[in-house]
N, CA, C and O atoms as a CHARMM CRD file, in Angstrom:
* protein
*
  308
    1    1 MET  N     22.08600 -19.22600  11.11600 PROA 1      0.00000
    2    1 MET  CA    21.74800 -18.08400  10.29400 PROA 1      0.00000
    3    1 MET  C     20.23200 -17.95500  10.21700 PROA 1      0.00000
    4    1 MET  O     19.52200 -18.95200  10.08200 PROA 1      0.00000
    5    2 THR  N     19.74500 -16.73200  10.30400 PROA 2      0.00000
    6    2 THR  CA    18.31500 -16.48200  10.14700 PROA 2      0.00000
    7    2 THR  C     18.09600 -15.49600   9.00600 PROA 2      0.00000
    8    2 THR  O     18.95500 -14.66800   8.70400 PROA 2      0.00000
    9    3 VAL  N     16.95100 -15.60200   8.39200 PROA 3      0.00000
   10    3 VAL  CA    16.56500 -14.68100   7.32500 PROA 3      0.00000
   11    3 VAL  C     15.13200 -14.27000   7.59400 PROA 3      0.00000
   12    3 VAL  O     14.23400 -15.11200   7.62600 PROA 3      0.00000
   13    4 ASN  N     14.91500 -12.97200   7.78700 PROA 4      0.00000
   14    4 ASN  CA    13.58700 -12.44500   8.07500 PROA 4      0.00000
   15    4 ASN  C     13.35300 -11.18000   7.27100 PROA 4      0.00000
   16    4 ASN  O     14.27300 -10.63600   6.66000 PROA 4      0.00000
   17    5 HSD  N     12.11800 -10.72000   7.27700 PROA 5      0.00000
   18    5 HSD  CA    11.73400  -9.55500   6.48500 PROA 5      0.00000
   19    5 HSD  C     10.83500  -8.67000   7.33600 PROA 5      0.00000
   20    5 HSD  O      9.89300  -9.16100   7.95800 PROA 5      0.00000
   21    6 VAL  N     11.11400  -7.37700   7.36900 PROA 6      0.00000
   22    6 VAL  CA    10.24800  -6.42100   8.04000 PROA 6      0.00000
   23    6 VAL  C      9.43500  -5.70700   6.96200 PROA 6      0.00000
   24    6 VAL  O      9.98900  -5.17100   6.00300 PROA 6      0.00000
   25    7 GLY  N      8.11800  -5.70800   7.13500 PROA 7      0.00000
   26    7 GLY  CA     7.21600  -5.04900   6.19700 PROA 7      0.00000
   27    7 GLY  C      6.64100  -3.79400   6.82700 PROA 7      0.00000
   28    7 GLY  O      5.62700  -3.86600   7.52100 PROA 7      0.00000
   29    8 PRO  N      7.26400  -2.64500   6.60200 PROA 8      0.00000
   30    8 PRO  CA     6.76600  -1.42400   7.23400 PROA 8      0.00000
   31    8 PRO  C      5.49100  -0.92300   6.58400 PROA 8      0.00000
   32    8 PRO  O      5.27700  -1.06900   5.38000 PROA 8      0.00000
   33    9 GLY  N      4.66100  -0.33300   7.40800 PROA 9      0.00000
   34    9 GLY  CA     3.49000   0.37800   6.90000 PROA 9      0.00000
   35    9 GLY  C      3.89200   1.81500   6.59900 PROA 9      0.00000
   36    9 GLY  O      5.03800   2.09100   6.24200 PROA 9      0.00000
   37   10 TRP  N      2.93800   2.72300   6.74600 PROA 10     0.00000
   38   10 TRP  CA     3.21000   4.12800   6.51000 PROA 10     0.00000
   39   10 TRP  C      4.11200   4.63800   7.63100 PROA 10     0.00000
   40   10 TRP  O      3.74000   4.59600   8.80400 PROA 10     0.00000
   41   11 VAL  N      5.28200   5.11200   7.26800 PROA 11     0.00000
   42   11 VAL  CA     6.23400   5.65200   8.22700 PROA 11     0.00000
   43   11 VAL  C      6.31400   7.15500   8.00100 PROA 11     0.00000
   44   11 VAL  O      6.56600   7.61600   6.88800 PROA 11     0.00000
   45   12 LYS  N      6.09700   7.90600   9.06100 PROA 12     0.00000
   46   12 LYS  CA     6.18000   9.36000   8.96300 PROA 12     0.00000
   47   12 LYS  C      7.65500   9.74100   8.85800 PROA 12     0.00000
   48   12 LYS  O      8.38000   9.77200   9.85200 PROA 12     0.00000
   49   13 SER  N      8.08000  10.03000   7.62500 PROA 13     0.00000
   50   13 SER  CA     9.47100  10.39400   7.38200 PROA 13     0.00000
   51   13 SER  C      9.54500  11.23300   6.11800 PROA 13     0.00000
   52   13 SER  O      8.57300  11.33800   5.37100 PROA 13     0.00000
   53   14 TYR  N     10.68400  11.81700   5.89200 PROA 14     0.00000
   54   14 TYR  CA    10.86400  12.63500   4.69200 PROA 14     0.00000
   55   14 TYR  C     10.68600  11.83200   3.41800 PROA 14     0.00000
   56   14 TYR  O     10.32600  12.38500   2.37900 PROA 14     0.00000
   57   15 LEU  N     10.93300  10.54100   3.48800 PROA 15     0.00000
   58   15 LEU  CA    10.77600   9.68600   2.31200 PROA 15     0.00000
   59   15 LEU  C      9.34400   9.73200   1.77900 PROA 15     0.00000
   60   15 LEU  O      9.13000   9.70200   0.56700 PROA 15     0.00000
   61   16 ASN  N      8.36700   9.80400   2.68000 PROA 16     0.00000
   62   16 ASN  CA     6.95900   9.79700   2.27300 PROA 16     0.00000
   63   16 ASN  C      6.36500  11.18600   2.10000 PROA 16     0.00000
   64   16 ASN  O      5.20700  11.30000   1.69800 PROA 16     0.00000
   65   17 ASP  N      7.10500  12.23400   2.38600 PROA 17     0.00000
   66   17 ASP  CA     6.55900  13.58600   2.28000 PROA 17     0.00000
   67   17 ASP  C      6.05900  13.91100   0.88000 PROA 17     0.00000
   68   17 ASP  O      5.13400  14.70600   0.71800 PROA 17     0.00000
   69   18 ARG  N      6.66000  13.30500  -0.12200 PROA 18     0.00000
   70   18 ARG  CA     6.28000  13.60900  -1.50900 PROA 18     0.00000
   71   18 ARG  C      5.31500  12.57500  -2.09300 PROA 18     0.00000
   72   18 ARG  O      5.05900  12.57500  -3.29700 PROA 18     0.00000
   73   19 SER  N      4.79100  11.71200  -1.25800 PROA 19     0.00000
   74   19 SER  CA     3.88700  10.67000  -1.74700 PROA 19     0.00000
   75   19 SER  C      2.67400  11.30100  -2.41900 PROA 19     0.00000
   76   19 SER  O      2.03200  12.16600  -1.82300 PROA 19     0.00000
   77   20 PRO  N      2.34400  10.89500  -3.64000 PROA 20     0.00000
   78   20 PRO  CA     1.19400  11.46400  -4.34100 PROA 20     0.00000
   79   20 PRO  C     -0.11900  11.25100  -3.58600 PROA 20     0.00000
   80   20 PRO  O     -1.06100  12.02400  -3.75700 PROA 20     0.00000
   81   21 SER  N     -0.18700  10.22100  -2.76000 PROA 21     0.00000
   82   21 SER  CA    -1.43600   9.94900  -2.05400 PROA 21     0.00000
   83   21 SER  C     -1.53500  10.68200  -0.71700 PROA 21     0.00000
   84   21 SER  O     -2.51800  10.50500   0.00300 PROA 21     0.00000
   85   22 LEU  N     -0.54500  11.49800  -0.37000 PROA 22     0.00000
   86   22 LEU  CA    -0.54800  12.20400   0.91900 PROA 22     0.00000
   87   22 LEU  C     -0.27800  13.69500   0.74500 PROA 22     0.00000
   88   22 LEU  O      0.49500  14.27700   1.50600 PROA 22     0.00000
   89   23 GLN  N     -0.90100  14.31000  -0.23900 PROA 23     0.00000
   90   23 GLN  CA    -0.60500  15.70900  -0.53600 PROA 23     0.00000
   91   23 GLN  C     -1.43900  16.70900   0.26000 PROA 23     0.00000
   92   23 GLN  O     -1.00100  17.84200   0.45800 PROA 23     0.00000
   93   24 THR  N     -2.60800  16.32600   0.71500 PROA 24     0.00000
   94   24 THR  CA    -3.47300  17.26200   1.43900 PROA 24     0.00000
   95   24 THR  C     -3.81700  16.69700   2.80900 PROA 24     0.00000
   96   24 THR  O     -3.66500  15.49700   3.03800 PROA 24     0.00000
   97   25 PRO  N     -4.28100  17.54900   3.72700 PROA 25     0.00000
   98   25 PRO  CA    -4.70200  17.04500   5.03100 PROA 25     0.00000
   99   25 PRO  C     -5.81600  15.99400   4.91700 PROA 25     0.00000
  100   25 PRO  O     -5.87200  15.06600   5.72300 PROA 25     0.00000
  101   26 SER  N     -6.69000  16.13200   3.93500 PROA 26     0.00000
  102   26 SER  CA    -7.75700  15.12700   3.78500 PROA 26     0.00000
  103   26 SER  C     -7.18800  13.80400   3.27200 PROA 26     0.00000
  104   26 SER  O     -7.70000  12.74200   3.62600 PROA 26     0.00000
  105   27 ASP  N     -6.13800  13.84800   2.44400 PROA 27     0.00000
  106   27 ASP  CA    -5.46000  12.62100   2.01900 PROA 27     0.00000
  107   27 ASP  C     -4.88500  11.89700   3.23000 PROA 27     0.00000
  108   27 ASP  O     -5.02700  10.68400   3.37800 PROA 27     0.00000
  109   28 GLU  N     -4.23200  12.67200   4.09000 PROA 28     0.00000
  110   28 GLU  CA    -3.61200  12.08200   5.28000 PROA 28     0.00000
  111   28 GLU  C     -4.68600  11.50200   6.20900 PROA 28     0.00000
  112   28 GLU  O     -4.51500  10.40500   6.74000 PROA 28     0.00000
  113   29 ALA  N     -5.76800  12.21600   6.40500 PROA 29     0.00000
  114   29 ALA  CA    -6.85700  11.73700   7.27500 PROA 29     0.00000
  115   29 ALA  C     -7.46600  10.44900   6.73200 PROA 29     0.00000
  116   29 ALA  O     -7.78000   9.54000   7.50100 PROA 29     0.00000
  117   30 ALA  N     -7.63500  10.36300   5.42000 PROA 30     0.00000
  118   30 ALA  CA    -8.20200   9.16000   4.81400 PROA 30     0.00000
  119   30 ALA  C     -7.28300   7.96700   5.01200 PROA 30     0.00000
  120   30 ALA  O     -7.75100   6.85400   5.25200 PROA 30     0.00000
  121   31 THR  N     -5.98700   8.18900   4.91400 PROA 31     0.00000
  122   31 THR  CA    -5.02700   7.10500   5.13200 PROA 31     0.00000
  123   31 THR  C     -5.01200   6.69000   6.59800 PROA 31     0.00000
  124   31 THR  O     -5.00100   5.50000   6.91200 PROA 31     0.00000
  125   32 LEU  N     -5.01200   7.67300   7.49100 PROA 32     0.00000
  126   32 LEU  CA    -5.01700   7.36100   8.92300 PROA 32     0.00000
  127   32 LEU  C     -6.25300   6.57500   9.33300 PROA 32     0.00000
  128   32 LEU  O     -6.19100   5.75800  10.25100 PROA 32     0.00000
  129   33 ALA  N     -7.37500   6.81400   8.66200 PROA 33     0.00000
  130   33 ALA  CA    -8.61200   6.10400   8.97700 PROA 33     0.00000
  131   33 ALA  C     -8.48700   4.60700   8.71300 PROA 33     0.00000
  132   33 ALA  O     -9.24000   3.81600   9.28000 PROA 33     0.00000
  133   34 LEU  N     -7.55000   4.21300   7.86400 PROA 34     0.00000
  134   34 LEU  CA    -7.34200   2.80400   7.53200 PROA 34     0.00000
  135   34 LEU  C     -6.39900   2.09600   8.50600 PROA 34     0.00000
  136   34 LEU  O     -6.26200   0.87400   8.46000 PROA 34     0.00000
  137   35 ILE  N     -5.75300   2.85800   9.38300 PROA 35     0.00000
  138   35 ILE  CA    -4.76300   2.28500  10.29400 PROA 35     0.00000
  139   35 ILE  C     -5.38800   2.18900  11.68800 PROA 35     0.00000
  140   35 ILE  O     -5.64600   3.21800  12.31200 PROA 35     0.00000
  141   36 PRO  N     -5.63700   0.97800  12.18700 PROA 36     0.00000
  142   36 PRO  CA    -6.23000   0.85000  13.51300 PROA 36     0.00000
  143   36 PRO  C     -5.45600   1.56300  14.62600 PROA 36     0.00000
  144   36 PRO  O     -6.05900   2.02000  15.59700 PROA 36     0.00000
  145   37 ALA  N     -4.14100   1.66200  14.49900 PROA 37     0.00000
  146   37 ALA  CA    -3.35700   2.36900  15.51100 PROA 37     0.00000
  147   37 ALA  C     -3.62900   3.86900  15.48100 PROA 37     0.00000
  148   37 ALA  O     -3.32100   4.57100  16.44400 PROA 37     0.00000
  149   38 GLY  N     -4.20300   4.36800  14.38500 PROA 38     0.00000
  150   38 GLY  CA    -4.58800   5.77000  14.28300 PROA 38     0.00000
  151   38 GLY  C     -3.47500   6.74500  14.00400 PROA 38     0.00000
  152   38 GLY  O     -3.66500   7.95600  14.11800 PROA 38     0.00000
  153   39 ARG  N     -2.31500   6.23800  13.63900 PROA 39     0.00000
  154   39 ARG  CA    -1.17900   7.12500  13.35300 PROA 39     0.00000
  155   39 ARG  C     -0.17200   6.38800  12.49000 PROA 39     0.00000
  156   39 ARG  O     -0.17300   5.15800  12.43700 PROA 39     0.00000
  157   40 PRO  N      0.68800   7.14000  11.81200 PROA 40     0.00000
  158   40 PRO  CA     1.76900   6.47300  11.08300 PROA 40     0.00000
  159   40 PRO  C      2.82400   5.96500  12.05700 PROA 40     0.00000
  160   40 PRO  O      2.87800   6.39100  13.21100 PROA 40     0.00000
  161   41 GLY  N      3.65100   5.05800  11.58400 PROA 41     0.00000
  162   41 GLY  CA     4.76200   4.57000  12.38900 PROA 41     0.00000
  163   41 GLY  C      5.90200   5.57200  12.38700 PROA 41     0.00000
  164   41 GLY  O      5.86500   6.57900  11.67900 PROA 41     0.00000
  165   42 THR  N      6.90600   5.28100  13.18200 PROA 42     0.00000
  166   42 THR  CA     8.09300   6.13400  13.23000 PROA 42     0.00000
  167   42 THR  C      9.29600   5.32200  12.75900 PROA 42     0.00000
  168   42 THR  O      9.28800   4.09300  12.83800 PROA 42     0.00000
  169   43 PRO  N     10.31500   5.99500  12.27600 PROA 43     0.00000
  170   43 PRO  CA    11.53300   5.27500  11.91400 PROA 43     0.00000
  171   43 PRO  C     12.08900   4.46900  13.09400 PROA 43     0.00000
  172   43 PRO  O     12.61000   3.37100  12.90300 PROA 43     0.00000
  173   44 ASP  N     11.98000   5.01000  14.30500 PROA 44     0.00000
  174   44 ASP  CA    12.46900   4.28800  15.48100 PROA 44     0.00000
  175   44 ASP  C     11.72400   2.96900  15.67900 PROA 44     0.00000
  176   44 ASP  O     12.33200   1.96700  16.05400 PROA 44     0.00000
  177   45 GLU  N     10.42100   2.96100  15.43200 PROA 45     0.00000
  178   45 GLU  CA     9.65400   1.72400  15.58100 PROA 45     0.00000
  179   45 GLU  C     10.08100   0.67200  14.57100 PROA 45     0.00000
  180   45 GLU  O     10.11900  -0.51700  14.88800 PROA 45     0.00000
  181   46 MET  N     10.40200   1.10300  13.35900 PROA 46     0.00000
  182   46 MET  CA    10.89200   0.14700  12.36100 PROA 46     0.00000
  183   46 MET  C     12.24700  -0.40600  12.80600 PROA 46     0.00000
  184   46 MET  O     12.52000  -1.59900  12.67500 PROA 46     0.00000
  185   47 GLY  N     13.08900   0.48500  13.33500 PROA 47     0.00000
  186   47 GLY  CA    14.39700   0.06700  13.81300 PROA 47     0.00000
  187   47 GLY  C     14.30400  -0.91700  14.97000 PROA 47     0.00000
  188   47 GLY  O     15.12000  -1.83300  15.06600 PROA 47     0.00000
  189   48 GLU  N     13.32900  -0.74400  15.84400 PROA 48     0.00000
  190   48 GLU  CA    13.15100  -1.66600  16.96500 PROA 48     0.00000
  191   48 GLU  C     12.77400  -3.05700  16.47300 PROA 48     0.00000
  192   48 GLU  O     13.21700  -4.05600  17.04000 PROA 48     0.00000
  193   49 ALA  N     11.96300  -3.12800  15.42800 PROA 49     0.00000
  194   49 ALA  CA    11.60500  -4.43200  14.85400 PROA 49     0.00000
  195   49 ALA  C     12.85000  -5.11500  14.27800 PROA 49     0.00000
  196   49 ALA  O     13.05900  -6.31200  14.47700 PROA 49     0.00000
  197   50 VAL  N     13.66100  -4.35100  13.57300 PROA 50     0.00000
  198   50 VAL  CA    14.89900  -4.89800  13.00700 PROA 50     0.00000
  199   50 VAL  C     15.85300  -5.30100  14.12800 PROA 50     0.00000
  200   50 VAL  O     16.47600  -6.36100  14.06600 PROA 50     0.00000
  201   51 ARG  N     15.96600  -4.45000  15.15800 PROA 51     0.00000
  202   51 ARG  CA    16.82800  -4.76200  16.29100 PROA 51     0.00000
  203   51 ARG  C     16.41700  -6.09200  16.92800 PROA 51     0.00000
  204   51 ARG  O     17.26900  -6.92600  17.23300 PROA 51     0.00000
  205   52 PHE  N     15.10900  -6.28700  17.12800 PROA 52     0.00000
  206   52 PHE  CA    14.64800  -7.53600  17.70900 PROA 52     0.00000
  207   52 PHE  C     15.04300  -8.72700  16.83600 PROA 52     0.00000
  208   52 PHE  O     15.58600  -9.71200  17.33600 PROA 52     0.00000
  209   53 LEU  N     14.77200  -8.63700  15.54400 PROA 53     0.00000
  210   53 LEU  CA    15.06600  -9.76600  14.66000 PROA 53     0.00000
  211   53 LEU  C     16.56600 -10.05700  14.57200 PROA 53     0.00000
  212   53 LEU  O     16.96800 -11.18500  14.28700 PROA 53     0.00000
  213   54 ALA  N     17.38700  -9.04100  14.81600 PROA 54     0.00000
  214   54 ALA  CA    18.84200  -9.23700  14.77500 PROA 54     0.00000
  215   54 ALA  C     19.41700  -9.65000  16.13300 PROA 54     0.00000
  216   54 ALA  O     20.61000  -9.92700  16.24800 PROA 54     0.00000
  217   55 SER  N     18.56500  -9.68900  17.15300 PROA 55     0.00000
  218   55 SER  CA    19.05700  -9.98600  18.50500 PROA 55     0.00000
  219   55 SER  C     19.08600 -11.49000  18.78200 PROA 55     0.00000
  220   55 SER  O     18.52500 -12.29100  18.03500 PROA 55     0.00000
  221   56 GLU  N     19.75200 -11.84400  19.87000 PROA 56     0.00000
  222   56 GLU  CA    19.79000 -13.23700  20.29600 PROA 56     0.00000
  223   56 GLU  C     18.40100 -13.73600  20.68400 PROA 56     0.00000
  224   56 GLU  O     18.11100 -14.92400  20.54500 PROA 56     0.00000
  225   57 GLU  N     17.54000 -12.84100  21.16800 PROA 57     0.00000
  226   57 GLU  CA    16.18200 -13.22800  21.54600 PROA 57     0.00000
  227   57 GLU  C     15.39700 -13.79900  20.36600 PROA 57     0.00000
  228   57 GLU  O     14.46700 -14.58200  20.56100 PROA 57     0.00000
  229   58 ALA  N     15.75900 -13.41900  19.16800 PROA 58     0.00000
  230   58 ALA  CA    15.07800 -13.91800  17.97100 PROA 58     0.00000
  231   58 ALA  C     15.91800 -14.97500  17.25600 PROA 58     0.00000
  232   58 ALA  O     15.74200 -15.21600  16.06200 PROA 58     0.00000
  233   59 GLY  N     16.82100 -15.59400  17.98800 PROA 59     0.00000
  234   59 GLY  CA    17.72700 -16.56900  17.37800 PROA 59     0.00000
  235   59 GLY  C     17.04400 -17.75400  16.72300 PROA 59     0.00000
  236   59 GLY  O     17.61700 -18.37600  15.82900 PROA 59     0.00000
  237   60 TYR  N     15.83700 -18.07700  17.14800 PROA 60     0.00000
  238   60 TYR  CA    15.11700 -19.21500  16.57100 PROA 60     0.00000
  239   60 TYR  C     14.00700 -18.76300  15.62100 PROA 60     0.00000
  240   60 TYR  O     13.20100 -19.57500  15.16900 PROA 60     0.00000
  241   61 VAL  N     13.97200 -17.47400  15.32300 PROA 61     0.00000
  242   61 VAL  CA    12.98200 -16.91800  14.40500 PROA 61     0.00000
  243   61 VAL  C     13.63000 -16.81300  13.03100 PROA 61     0.00000
  244   61 VAL  O     14.62100 -16.10200  12.86500 PROA 61     0.00000
  245   62 THR  N     13.08600 -17.50500  12.06000 PROA 62     0.00000
  246   62 THR  CA    13.61100 -17.41800  10.69800 PROA 62     0.00000
  247   62 THR  C     12.48100 -17.64300   9.69900 PROA 62     0.00000
  248   62 THR  O     11.52100 -18.36100   9.97800 PROA 62     0.00000
  249   63 GLY  N     12.60800 -17.02900   8.55500 PROA 63     0.00000
  250   63 GLY  CA    11.58100 -17.14700   7.52900 PROA 63     0.00000
  251   63 GLY  C     10.33600 -16.34500   7.84900 PROA 63     0.00000
  252   63 GLY  O      9.25900 -16.64000   7.33000 PROA 63     0.00000
  253   64 THR  N     10.46700 -15.34200   8.69000 PROA 64     0.00000
  254   64 THR  CA     9.31500 -14.56900   9.15200 PROA 64     0.00000
  255   64 THR  C      9.17600 -13.26700   8.38300 PROA 64     0.00000
  256   64 THR  O     10.15700 -12.59200   8.07200 PROA 64     0.00000
  257   65 TYR  N      7.91100 -12.93300   8.08300 PROA 65     0.00000
  258   65 TYR  CA     7.56700 -11.63000   7.51500 PROA 65     0.00000
  259   65 TYR  C      6.86200 -10.87600   8.62800 PROA 65     0.00000
  260   65 TYR  O      5.71100 -11.17200   8.94800 PROA 65     0.00000
  261   66 LEU  N      7.54100  -9.90600   9.21700 PROA 66     0.00000
  262   66 LEU  CA     6.99800  -9.15500  10.34200 PROA 66     0.00000
  263   66 LEU  C      6.40800  -7.84300   9.85200 PROA 66     0.00000
  264   66 LEU  O      7.12600  -6.93100   9.44200 PROA 66     0.00000
  265   67 ARG  N      5.08700  -7.76700   9.90300 PROA 67     0.00000
  266   67 ARG  CA     4.41700  -6.51800   9.52700 PROA 67     0.00000
  267   67 ARG  C      4.52000  -5.54400  10.68700 PROA 67     0.00000
  268   67 ARG  O      4.16900  -5.86900  11.82100 PROA 67     0.00000
  269   68 VAL  N      4.99900  -4.36100  10.39400 PROA 68     0.00000
  270   68 VAL  CA     5.08100  -3.29200  11.39000 PROA 68     0.00000
  271   68 VAL  C      4.29800  -2.13300  10.77400 PROA 68     0.00000
  272   68 VAL  O      4.86600  -1.16300  10.27400 PROA 68     0.00000
  273   69 ASP  N      2.96700  -2.27400  10.83200 PROA 69     0.00000
  274   69 ASP  CA     2.10600  -1.35900  10.07500 PROA 69     0.00000
  275   69 ASP  C      0.92800  -0.79900  10.86900 PROA 69     0.00000
  276   69 ASP  O     -0.00800  -0.25200  10.28600 PROA 69     0.00000
  277   70 GLY  N      0.96900  -0.93000  12.18700 PROA 70     0.00000
  278   70 GLY  CA    -0.11800  -0.37800  13.00800 PROA 70     0.00000
  279   70 GLY  C     -1.45600  -1.04900  12.77300 PROA 70     0.00000
  280   70 GLY  O     -2.49600  -0.49900  13.13700 PROA 70     0.00000
  281   71 GLY  N     -1.44700  -2.22700  12.17300 PROA 71     0.00000
  282   71 GLY  CA    -2.68300  -2.94400  11.87600 PROA 71     0.00000
  283   71 GLY  C     -3.29800  -2.58800  10.54100 PROA 71     0.00000
  284   71 GLY  O     -4.44300  -2.95500  10.27600 PROA 71     0.00000
  285   72 PHE  N     -2.56800  -1.88500   9.69400 PROA 72     0.00000
  286   72 PHE  CA    -3.10100  -1.43500   8.39200 PROA 72     0.00000
  287   72 PHE  C     -3.70100  -2.57100   7.59200 PROA 72     0.00000
  288   72 PHE  O     -4.81300  -2.44700   7.07800 PROA 72     0.00000
  289   73 VAL  N     -2.98200  -3.67900   7.47900 PROA 73     0.00000
  290   73 VAL  CA    -3.47900  -4.79600   6.66500 PROA 73     0.00000
  291   73 VAL  C     -4.77300  -5.35200   7.26500 PROA 73     0.00000
  292   73 VAL  O     -5.71000  -5.67800   6.53600 PROA 73     0.00000
  293   74 VAL  N     -4.81900  -5.45800   8.57900 PROA 74     0.00000
  294   74 VAL  CA    -6.04200  -5.93700   9.23200 PROA 74     0.00000
  295   74 VAL  C     -7.16800  -4.92700   9.05200 PROA 74     0.00000
  296   74 VAL  O     -8.30500  -5.31700   8.78700 PROA 74     0.00000
  297   75 GLY  N     -6.87300  -3.63700   9.19000 PROA 75     0.00000
  298   75 GLY  CA    -7.87600  -2.59700   9.05100 PROA 75     0.00000
  299   75 GLY  C     -8.43700  -2.47100   7.65000 PROA 75     0.00000
  300   75 GLY  O     -9.55000  -1.97800   7.46700 PROA 75     0.00000
  301   76 ALA  N     -7.67200  -2.91700   6.65500 PROA 76     0.00000
  302   76 ALA  CA    -8.12800  -2.83000   5.26900 PROA 76     0.00000
  303   76 ALA  C     -9.21900  -3.84800   4.96200 PROA 76     0.00000
  304   76 ALA  O     -9.91300  -3.72600   3.95300 PROA 76     0.00000
  305   77 PHE  N     -9.37600  -4.85500   5.82600 PROA 77     0.00000
  306   77 PHE  CA   -10.37300  -5.89700   5.57000 PROA 77     0.00000
  307   77 PHE  C    -11.48400  -5.73700   6.53300 PROA 77     0.00000
  308   77 PHE  O    -12.44200  -6.50900   6.50400 PROA 77     0.00000
């Protein structure tokens, strides 16, 4: 048995459309400036991370926190 955690960054989806911090184009540009990848993630990219962790290829991976955030945490420092 494995137990892992996916930590998504900003994902471009309807869930975030109402985010108070992303109401104007300048809000979005300011957030994008913090992400080294230069764009938000996609739901498919989050799903690929989960797919990997649930696959046999990750059978020996456990206790992992996988950031899928385009480098946001690194870019913040």
